[in-house]
C-alpha positions as CSV (number, residue, x, y, z in Angstrom):
1,X,115.9,30.7,-275.1
2,X,113.5,30.7,-272.2
3,X,114.0,33.6,-269.8
4,X,114.2,31.4,-266.7
5,X,116.7,29.0,-268.3
6,X,119.7,31.1,-267.3
7,X,118.4,31.3,-263.7
8,X,117.8,27.5,-263.7
9,X,121.2,26.9,-265.1
10,X,122.8,29.1,-262.4
11,X,120.8,27.3,-259.7
12,X,122.1,24.0,-261.0
13,X,125.7,25.2,-261.0
14,X,125.3,26.6,-257.5
15,X,123.8,23.3,-256.2
16,X,126.5,21.3,-257.8
17,X,129.2,23.6,-256.4
18,X,127.7,23.4,-252.9
19,X,127.6,19.6,-253.1
20,X,131.2,19.5,-254.4
21,X,132.4,21.6,-251.5
22,X,130.5,19.5,-249.0
23,X,131.9,16.3,-250.5
24,X,135.5,17.8,-250.4
25,X,134.9,18.7,-246.7
26,X,133.7,15.2,-246.0
27,X,136.7,13.6,-247.7
28,X,139.0,15.9,-245.7
29,X,137.3,15.2,-242.4
30,X,137.3,11.4,-242.8
31,X,140.9,11.4,-244.1
32,X,142.1,13.4,-241.1
33,X,140.2,11.1,-238.8
34,X,141.8,8.0,-240.3
35,X,145.3,9.5,-240.3
36,X,145.1,10.8,-236.8
37,X,143.7,7.5,-235.4
38,X,146.4,5.5,-237.2
39,X,149.2,7.7,-235.9
40,X,147.9,7.6,-232.3
41,X,150.4,5.8,-230.1
42,X,152.4,6.5,-226.9
43,X,154.9,4.7,-224.9
44,X,155.0,5.2,-221.1
45,X,156.3,3.6,-218.0
46,X,154.5,3.0,-214.7
47,X,156.2,1.5,-211.6
48,X,159.1,0.4,-213.8
49,X,156.9,-1.3,-216.3
50,X,157.1,0.1,-219.8
51,X,154.1,-0.3,-222.2
52,X,152.9,1.2,-225.4
53,X,149.4,1.9,-226.5
54,X,148.5,2.0,-230.2
55,X,145.2,2.3,-232.1
56,X,145.7,-1.3,-233.5
57,X,145.6,-2.8,-230.0
58,X,141.9,-2.0,-230.0
59,X,139.6,-3.6,-232.6
60,X,137.1,-0.7,-232.3
61,X,139.8,1.8,-233.2
62,X,140.9,-0.4,-236.1
63,X,137.3,-0.5,-237.3
64,X,137.1,3.2,-236.9
65,X,140.3,3.8,-239.0
66,X,139.2,1.4,-241.7
67,X,135.6,2.9,-241.9
68,X,137.0,6.4,-242.2
69,X,139.5,5.3,-244.9
70,X,136.6,3.6,-246.9
71,X,134.6,6.8,-246.6
72,X,137.6,8.9,-247.8
73,X,138.1,6.7,-250.9
74,X,134.4,6.6,-251.7
75,X,134.0,10.4,-251.3
76,X,137.0,11.0,-253.5
77,X,135.7,8.7,-256.2
78,X,132.2,10.4,-256.2
79,X,133.9,13.7,-256.8
80,X,134.6,12.6,-260.4
81,X,131.1,11.4,-261.2
82,X,129.4,13.6,-263.9
83,X,126.4,15.5,-262.6
84,X,124.1,14.1,-265.2
85,X,125.1,10.5,-264.7
86,X,122.4,7.9,-263.8
87,X,124.8,6.5,-261.2
88,X,123.6,9.2,-258.8
89,X,120.8,6.9,-257.8
90,X,123.4,4.4,-256.7
91,X,125.3,7.2,-254.9
92,X,122.2,7.8,-252.8
93,X,122.3,4.1,-251.7
94,X,126.1,4.2,-251.1
95,X,125.7,7.5,-249.1
96,X,123.4,5.6,-246.8
97,X,125.9,2.8,-246.4
98,X,128.8,5.2,-245.8
99,X,126.7,7.2,-243.3
100,X,125.8,4.1,-241.3
101,X,129.4,2.8,-241.5
102,X,130.7,6.1,-240.1
103,X,128.0,6.2,-237.5
104,X,128.7,2.7,-236.2
105,X,132.5,3.1,-236.2
106,X,132.2,6.4,-234.4
107,X,130.0,4.9,-231.8
108,X,132.3,1.9,-231.2
109,X,135.4,4.1,-231.0
110,X,133.6,6.6,-228.7
111,X,132.5,3.8,-226.4
112,X,136.1,2.5,-226.1
113,X,137.4,6.1,-225.7
114,X,135.0,6.7,-222.9
115,X,136.2,3.5,-221.1
116,X,139.8,4.7,-221.6
117,X,139.0,8.1,-220.2
118,X,136.7,7.2,-217.3
119,X,137.3,3.4,-216.8
120,X,134.6,1.1,-215.8
121,X,134.3,0.4,-212.1
122,X,131.8,-2.4,-212.6
123,X,134.3,-4.3,-214.7
124,X,137.3,-3.2,-212.7
125,X,138.9,-1.3,-215.6
126,X,140.9,1.7,-214.6
127,X,141.1,4.9,-216.8
128,X,144.3,5.1,-218.8
129,X,144.2,8.7,-220.1
130,X,146.1,9.9,-217.0
131,X,149.1,7.7,-218.0
132,X,148.9,8.3,-221.8
133,X,147.4,11.8,-222.4
134,X,149.0,12.2,-225.9
135,X,147.4,9.0,-227.1
136,X,144.0,10.0,-225.7
137,X,144.3,13.5,-227.3
138,X,144.9,11.8,-230.7
139,X,141.9,9.6,-230.3
140,X,139.8,12.6,-229.2
141,X,140.9,14.6,-232.3
142,X,140.1,11.6,-234.6
143,X,136.7,11.3,-233.0
144,X,136.0,15.0,-233.5
145,X,137.1,14.9,-237.1
146,X,135.0,11.8,-237.8
147,X,131.8,13.3,-236.3
148,X,132.3,16.3,-238.6
149,X,132.6,14.0,-241.6
150,X,129.6,12.0,-240.4
151,X,127.4,15.2,-240.1
152,X,128.5,16.3,-243.6
153,X,127.7,12.8,-245.0
154,X,124.3,13.0,-243.3
155,X,123.6,16.4,-244.9
156,X,124.7,15.1,-248.2
157,X,122.5,12.1,-247.8
158,X,119.5,14.2,-247.0
159,X,120.2,16.5,-250.0
160,X,120.7,13.5,-252.3
161,X,117.4,11.9,-251.2
162,X,115.7,15.2,-251.8
163,X,117.2,16.0,-255.2
164,X,117.7,12.6,-256.8
165,X,114.8,10.6,-255.5
166,X,112.3,13.4,-254.8
167,X,110.4,11.7,-252.0
168,X,107.9,14.5,-251.6
169,X,107.2,14.5,-255.4
170,X,107.9,18.2,-255.7
171,X,109.3,18.0,-259.2
172,X,107.0,19.0,-262.1
173,X,106.4,16.2,-264.6
């Protein structure tokens, strides 16, 4: 047995454990984002007119919830992939897709959330968060959870590119 083999083995286990923990955190963050967004609703009344706001009244929020649900399922499935599998090259490509999906859905939901909070004077849209603060707080919590998941997926993507594809050709052949 080579003297460095136990150190190399320990390094592999540590790297695998760190990746596993990051993937679990990403699954948790995207799951929370999807659940919080889907459960965001509030009924209120202004000037005798009752109305209800829900996430599914806004296509950007629907896209956000679906994208986070997809990221959750994907992240959960990758947890069961053996570390020596050749499918990790595919995981790198899918990590890119998930990261872009989360980024675009976050951006869309953030833009609509900003209009809800501040309105748009050029379009004549008034802010609604003063009338439905619980709804806006739910959306804000979902956005925060999603950005955490997005950052974790970005870190996982960079790590996967480094370890699986070795773009800097650092591995000894």
